[in-house]
C-alpha positions as CSV (number, residue, x, y, z in Angstrom):
1,M,21.8,2.3,-6.7
2,L,18.3,1.0,-6.1
3,E,15.3,3.0,-7.1
4,Q,11.6,2.3,-6.5
5,R,9.7,1.5,-9.6
6,S,6.9,4.0,-10.3
7,A,4.9,5.5,-13.1
8,A,6.3,8.9,-12.5
9,D,7.0,11.0,-15.6
10,D,10.5,11.9,-14.2
11,Q,12.0,8.4,-14.5
12,W,14.3,7.3,-17.2
13,V,12.6,4.2,-18.8
14,T,15.4,2.3,-20.6
15,G,13.4,-0.9,-21.3
16,P,10.1,-2.6,-20.5
17,L,9.4,-2.8,-16.8
18,E,9.2,-6.6,-16.7
19,A,11.4,-9.3,-15.2
20,P,14.4,-9.5,-15.2
21,L,14.7,-5.9,-14.0
22,G,18.0,-4.0,-13.7
23,R,18.2,-2.2,-17.0
24,G,18.1,1.3,-15.4
25,I,20.8,3.9,-15.7
26,N,22.1,6.6,-13.4
27,F,24.6,9.3,-14.5
28,Q,26.6,11.4,-12.1
29,I,28.9,14.0,-13.5
30,E,31.1,16.3,-11.4
31,V,31.8,19.8,-12.7
32,P,33.4,22.8,-11.1
33,A,30.2,25.0,-11.7
34,L,26.9,23.9,-13.1
35,Q,25.2,27.2,-13.9
36,P,27.5,28.1,-16.9
37,I,26.6,24.7,-18.4
38,L,22.9,25.3,-17.8
39,D,23.2,28.8,-19.3
40,R,24.8,27.5,-22.5
41,L,22.2,24.8,-22.9
42,A,19.5,27.4,-22.5
43,E,21.2,29.7,-25.1
44,A,21.2,26.7,-27.5
45,D,17.6,26.0,-26.7
46,W,18.6,22.5,-25.7
47,P,15.9,20.8,-23.6
48,L,16.7,18.8,-20.4
49,F,14.7,15.7,-19.6
50,M,14.6,16.8,-16.0
51,A,16.2,19.6,-13.9
52,P,19.6,18.8,-12.2
53,E,19.2,17.9,-8.6
54,D,21.3,17.1,-5.5
55,A,20.4,13.6,-4.3
56,W,21.4,12.5,-0.8
57,Y,21.2,8.9,0.4
58,R,21.2,7.5,3.9
59,A,22.9,4.2,4.8
60,G,22.4,3.7,8.5
61,E,23.7,6.8,10.2
62,V,25.8,8.0,7.2
63,E,24.5,10.4,4.6
64,A,26.2,10.6,1.2
65,G,25.7,13.2,-1.4
66,P,27.3,15.5,-4.0
67,S,29.7,17.2,-1.7
68,D,31.0,13.9,-0.3
69,S,34.7,13.6,-1.3
70,S,34.9,9.8,-1.0
């Protein structure tokens, strides 16, 4: 996965943004239902760095995203 470098507050910064780059991280976890997990985290007053999101990516004419079974 390639991601544009920016100063946005919603980016995981895992190391100094200096050459050589490539120290980023991306987690994708598949679960049958997300809401029960979010409810339990809220009950435990466990903070999330950022809200969960569906991310779709285009490669030419093809879109890939969370419901892609490949």
